[in-house]
C-alpha positions as CSV (number, residue, x, y, z in Angstrom):
1,M,0.0,0.0,0.0
2,L,1.2,3.5,-0.8
3,S,2.5,5.4,2.2
4,E,0.4,8.0,4.0
5,R,2.9,10.7,3.0
6,T,2.5,9.6,-0.7
7,I,-1.3,9.6,-0.4
8,A,-1.3,13.1,1.1
9,S,1.0,14.3,-1.6
10,D,-1.2,12.8,-4.3
11,L,-4.3,14.3,-2.9
12,E,-2.6,17.7,-2.5
13,R,-1.8,17.7,-6.2
14,G,-5.4,16.6,-7.0
15,S,-4.1,13.5,-8.7
16,A,-2.3,10.2,-8.2
17,D,0.1,8.3,-10.4
18,E,-1.8,5.5,-12.2
19,A,1.4,3.6,-13.2
20,R,2.6,3.7,-9.6
21,L,-0.7,2.4,-8.3
22,V,-0.7,-0.5,-10.7
23,A,3.0,-1.4,-10.2
24,D,2.6,-1.4,-6.4
25,V,-0.2,-3.9,-6.5
26,S,0.8,-6.0,-9.5
27,G,2.7,-8.5,-7.4
28,L,-0.5,-9.5,-5.6
29,V,-2.4,-10.1,-8.7
30,S,0.1,-11.6,-11.2
31,P,-1.5,-14.2,-13.5
32,P,-1.1,-17.7,-12.1
33,T,1.4,-20.0,-13.8
34,V,-1.4,-22.3,-15.0
35,C,-3.0,-19.4,-16.9
36,V,0.3,-18.4,-18.5
37,K,1.0,-22.0,-19.6
38,M,-2.5,-22.4,-20.9
39,F,-2.2,-19.2,-22.9
40,E,1.0,-20.4,-24.5
41,L,-0.6,-23.7,-25.4
42,V,-3.8,-22.1,-26.7
43,Q,-1.7,-19.9,-28.9
44,S,0.1,-23.0,-30.3
45,A,-1.6,-24.8,-33.1
46,Q,0.1,-28.0,-32.1
47,A,-1.2,-28.3,-28.5
48,S,-3.6,-31.2,-27.9
49,A,-6.5,-31.3,-25.5
50,D,-4.6,-33.8,-23.3
51,E,-1.6,-31.4,-23.0
52,I,-3.9,-28.5,-22.0
53,G,-5.7,-30.9,-19.6
54,D,-2.4,-31.9,-18.0
55,V,-1.6,-28.2,-17.3
56,V,-5.0,-27.5,-15.7
57,A,-4.7,-30.7,-13.7
58,S,-1.7,-29.3,-11.9
59,D,-4.1,-27.0,-10.1
60,P,-6.8,-29.3,-8.5
61,N,-8.8,-26.3,-7.2
62,L,-9.0,-24.8,-10.7
63,T,-9.9,-28.2,-12.2
64,A,-12.7,-28.7,-9.7
65,R,-14.2,-25.3,-10.3
66,L,-13.9,-25.6,-14.1
67,L,-15.8,-28.9,-14.1
68,R,-18.4,-27.5,-11.8
69,I,-19.1,-24.6,-14.1
70,V,-19.0,-26.7,-17.3
71,N,-21.6,-29.1,-15.7
72,S,-23.8,-26.2,-14.4
73,S,-26.7,-24.3,-15.9
74,F,-24.1,-21.9,-17.2
75,Y,-23.9,-24.3,-20.2
76,G,-26.7,-26.7,-19.6
77,F,-25.1,-29.7,-21.3
78,P,-27.4,-32.8,-21.3
79,S,-24.8,-35.2,-20.1
80,R,-22.0,-34.9,-17.4
81,I,-18.5,-33.9,-18.5
82,D,-16.0,-35.5,-16.2
83,S,-12.6,-34.5,-17.5
84,I,-10.9,-31.3,-18.7
85,S,-9.8,-32.9,-22.0
86,R,-13.5,-33.8,-22.7
87,A,-14.5,-30.2,-21.8
88,I,-12.0,-28.9,-24.3
89,T,-13.4,-31.2,-27.0
90,I,-16.9,-29.8,-26.4
91,L,-16.1,-26.2,-25.6
92,G,-12.9,-25.6,-27.5
93,T,-9.6,-24.3,-26.0
94,S,-10.5,-20.7,-26.2
95,D,-13.7,-21.0,-24.1
96,L,-12.0,-23.2,-21.5
97,Y,-9.1,-20.7,-21.3
98,N,-11.6,-17.8,-20.7
99,L,-13.2,-19.8,-17.9
100,A,-9.9,-20.6,-16.3
101,L,-8.9,-16.9,-16.6
102,A,-12.2,-15.9,-14.9
103,I,-11.7,-18.3,-12.0
104,S,-8.1,-17.4,-11.5
105,A,-8.8,-13.7,-11.7
106,V,-11.4,-13.9,-9.0
107,R,-9.1,-15.9,-6.8
108,S,-6.2,-13.5,-7.3
109,F,-8.2,-10.2,-7.0
110,S,-10.1,-11.4,-4.0
111,N,-6.9,-10.7,-2.0
112,V,-7.2,-7.0,-2.9
113,G,-9.8,-5.4,-0.7
114,A,-11.8,-2.6,-2.3
115,G,-12.1,-0.2,0.6
116,L,-15.0,1.6,-1.1
117,V,-17.8,-1.1,-1.1
118,R,-18.0,-4.5,0.5
119,M,-16.1,-7.0,-1.6
120,E,-19.2,-9.3,-1.6
121,A,-21.3,-6.6,-3.1
122,L,-18.6,-5.7,-5.7
123,W,-18.3,-9.3,-6.8
124,S,-22.0,-9.8,-6.9
125,H,-22.3,-6.8,-9.2
126,S,-19.3,-8.0,-11.3
127,I,-20.7,-11.6,-11.7
128,F,-24.1,-10.4,-12.6
129,C,-22.7,-8.0,-15.1
130,A,-20.6,-10.8,-16.6
131,L,-23.6,-13.0,-17.0
132,V,-25.6,-10.2,-18.7
133,A,-22.6,-9.4,-21.0
134,R,-22.4,-13.1,-22.0
135,H,-26.1,-13.3,-22.8
136,L,-25.9,-10.0,-24.8
137,A,-22.9,-11.4,-26.7
138,K,-24.8,-14.6,-27.5
139,H,-27.8,-12.7,-28.6
140,R,-25.6,-10.6,-30.8
141,G,-24.2,-13.8,-32.3
142,L,-20.6,-13.2,-31.2
143,P,-18.6,-16.5,-31.6
144,D,-16.6,-15.9,-28.3
145,A,-19.3,-14.9,-25.8
146,D,-17.3,-16.2,-22.8
147,R,-14.6,-13.5,-23.5
148,L,-17.4,-11.0,-22.8
149,F,-18.1,-12.9,-19.6
150,V,-14.5,-12.2,-18.5
151,A,-14.7,-8.6,-19.5
152,G,-17.9,-8.1,-17.5
153,L,-16.4,-10.0,-14.5
154,L,-13.3,-7.7,-14.4
155,H,-14.7,-4.4,-15.6
156,D,-14.6,-2.9,-12.1
157,I,-11.4,-4.5,-10.9
158,G,-9.7,-1.1,-10.9
159,I,-11.9,-0.1,-7.9
160,S,-10.2,-2.7,-5.8
161,V,-6.8,-1.3,-6.7
162,I,-7.5,2.4,-6.3
163,Y,-9.2,2.2,-3.0
164,R,-6.8,-0.3,-1.5
165,Q,-3.9,2.0,-2.5
166,L,-5.6,5.3,-1.6
167,P,-7.8,4.4,1.4
168,N,-8.0,8.0,2.6
169,V,-10.1,9.0,-0.4
170,A,-12.6,6.2,0.0
171,P,-14.9,8.0,2.5
172,R,-15.2,11.0,0.2
173,M,-15.8,8.8,-2.9
174,R,-18.3,6.6,-1.1
175,S,-20.9,9.5,-1.0
176,V,-20.3,10.1,-4.7
177,A,-20.8,6.4,-5.4
178,Q,-24.3,6.5,-4.0
179,A,-25.3,8.4,-7.1
180,G,-24.1,5.4,-9.2
181,E,-21.0,3.9,-10.7
182,A,-21.0,6.4,-13.6
183,A,-20.9,9.3,-11.1
184,L,-17.9,7.6,-9.3
185,W,-16.1,7.3,-12.7
186,A,-16.5,11.0,-13.4
187,A,-15.4,11.9,-9.9
188,E,-12.3,9.7,-10.2
189,L,-11.3,11.4,-13.5
190,E,-11.7,14.8,-11.8
191,Q,-9.9,13.8,-8.6
192,F,-7.0,11.6,-10.0
193,G,-6.9,12.2,-13.7
194,F,-7.7,8.5,-14.3
195,S,-10.4,6.1,-13.3
196,H,-11.0,2.5,-12.1
197,A,-11.7,1.7,-15.8
198,S,-8.3,2.7,-17.0
199,V,-6.5,1.2,-14.0
200,G,-8.2,-2.1,-14.6
201,A,-7.3,-2.1,-18.2
202,R,-3.7,-1.3,-17.5
203,L,-3.4,-4.0,-14.8
204,L,-5.0,-6.7,-17.1
205,E,-2.3,-6.1,-19.7
206,A,-0.2,-8.4,-17.6
207,W,-2.9,-11.1,-17.9
208,Q,-2.5,-10.9,-21.7
209,L,-6.2,-10.2,-22.3
210,P,-6.8,-9.4,-26.0
211,V,-6.8,-5.7,-26.9
212,A,-10.5,-5.8,-27.6
213,L,-11.3,-6.8,-24.0
214,R,-8.9,-4.3,-22.5
215,E,-10.6,-1.6,-24.5
216,A,-14.0,-2.9,-23.4
217,I,-12.9,-2.6,-19.7
218,R,-11.2,0.8,-20.3
219,H,-14.2,2.3,-22.0
220,H,-17.1,0.6,-20.2
221,H,-18.3,4.1,-19.2
222,D,-17.6,5.8,-22.5
223,P,-18.1,3.1,-25.1
224,G,-18.0,5.6,-28.0
225,A,-14.4,6.4,-27.2
226,A,-13.2,2.9,-27.8
227,P,-10.6,3.1,-30.7
228,S,-11.5,-0.2,-32.3
229,A,-13.5,-2.5,-30.0
230,R,-16.7,-0.5,-30.2
231,I,-19.0,-3.6,-30.0
232,E,-17.2,-5.1,-27.0
233,A,-17.2,-1.8,-25.1
234,A,-20.8,-1.2,-26.0
235,L,-21.8,-4.7,-24.7
236,V,-19.9,-4.3,-21.4
237,H,-21.4,-0.8,-20.9
238,L,-24.9,-2.1,-21.6
239,A,-24.4,-5.0,-19.3
240,D,-23.1,-2.7,-16.6
241,V,-26.1,-0.4,-16.9
242,L,-28.6,-3.3,-16.9
243,A,-26.9,-4.9,-13.9
244,N,-27.2,-1.7,-12.0
245,R,-30.9,-1.6,-12.7
246,S,-31.4,-5.0,-11.1
247,E,-31.8,-5.8,-7.4
248,T,-29.2,-8.6,-7.4
249,G,-26.5,-6.9,-9.5
250,A,-26.7,-3.3,-8.4
251,F,-23.2,-1.8,-7.7
252,W,-24.7,0.3,-4.9
253,A,-27.9,-0.6,-2.9
254,N,-30.6,2.0,-3.4
255,P,-28.6,4.3,-5.7
256,T,-29.9,7.9,-5.9
257,S,-30.1,7.8,-9.7
258,T,-31.0,5.4,-12.5
259,P,-28.2,4.6,-14.9
260,E,-28.7,5.5,-18.6
261,V,-27.4,3.7,-21.6
262,D,-24.9,5.7,-23.7
263,G,-26.4,6.4,-27.1
264,A,-23.1,5.2,-28.7
265,V,-24.2,1.7,-27.7
266,W,-27.0,1.5,-30.2
267,D,-24.8,3.0,-32.9
268,A,-22.1,0.4,-32.3
269,L,-24.6,-2.5,-32.2
270,G,-26.5,-1.2,-35.2
271,T,-29.9,-1.7,-33.4
272,E,-32.5,0.2,-31.5
273,P,-33.3,0.0,-27.7
274,E,-36.7,-1.5,-28.4
275,S,-35.0,-4.6,-30.0
276,L,-33.6,-5.6,-26.6
277,D,-35.8,-7.7,-24.3
278,V,-34.4,-6.4,-21.0
279,K,-36.7,-8.5,-18.9
280,Q,-35.5,-11.7,-20.6
281,V,-31.8,-10.9,-20.3
282,L,-32.1,-10.0,-16.6
283,G,-34.2,-13.0,-16.0
284,D,-31.6,-15.3,-17.6
285,A,-28.8,-13.7,-15.6
286,S,-30.7,-14.0,-12.4
287,A,-31.5,-17.7,-13.0
288,E,-27.7,-18.4,-13.3
289,F,-26.4,-16.0,-10.7
290,A,-26.4,-18.0,-7.5
291,E,-24.9,-21.2,-9.0
292,T,-22.2,-19.2,-10.9
293,A,-21.3,-17.2,-7.8
294,R,-20.9,-20.4,-5.8
295,N,-18.7,-21.9,-8.5
296,L,-16.5,-18.9,-8.9
297,M,-16.2,-18.1,-5.2
298,P,-17.2,-21.1,-3.0
299,A,-16.4,-19.3,0.2
300,R,-18.4,-16.2,-0.7
301,G,-21.0,-17.4,-3.3
302,R,-24.6,-17.1,-2.3
């Protein structure tokens, strides 16, 4: 954690150093060796399902959680899948890697307390947002919907970093956050010169997430500013707004304002708001939420 003297100096200047914040916490949230090895194998055209399965098997906890999710309502397969190699055959290496990344990220980032909201509430919001993003991506027909699940899951990870590193500003920002996550984002930009969105994107470069997903995380409050990943940013923004309108997935209980969808979303998706069945999307996410939360965070899942 940054020293009190450093915090005081940062606040006196009205800003903090984003790179220093991320560098100071990166040792706590480095990607696990299993994920690094999986990424290398997934990128290799020669890697077999058995080879990837052997890497995953080196982490029994990860293996167990992966199989629980693969056999849950998250996928709804008619018959049980009892091995990682079988899961790869059915899902493909990319989807399995995305799931492993999601599980590992939750495990790693759970060690970084938010200091602004309860961690349970932050993860509930993030998981619900991830489920909504996945359903929106599937509805859109994107071939890699589970990548959007990862982006939704990690879109607010920068909150954990900022308010762990700068705990003295948390009380001040807590009152702002009651107006909603978008209000918090705007206040961070004014206070620090950066936000939880940009901090999260910078930190996740070390996790080797694709540029499109890093852009989605960086621009989930201003999707129209995404340089190239406009659809991904639009879907995460839309998922975030919808999650905040739900009782289960709201970032802040009883917020003082209702979040609005940025108009850039509909331009990026090439559709109109009326085309989206919000009730259906939220209902699907709600039906999967409790089981998904338990599988991702057995100690905290509801």
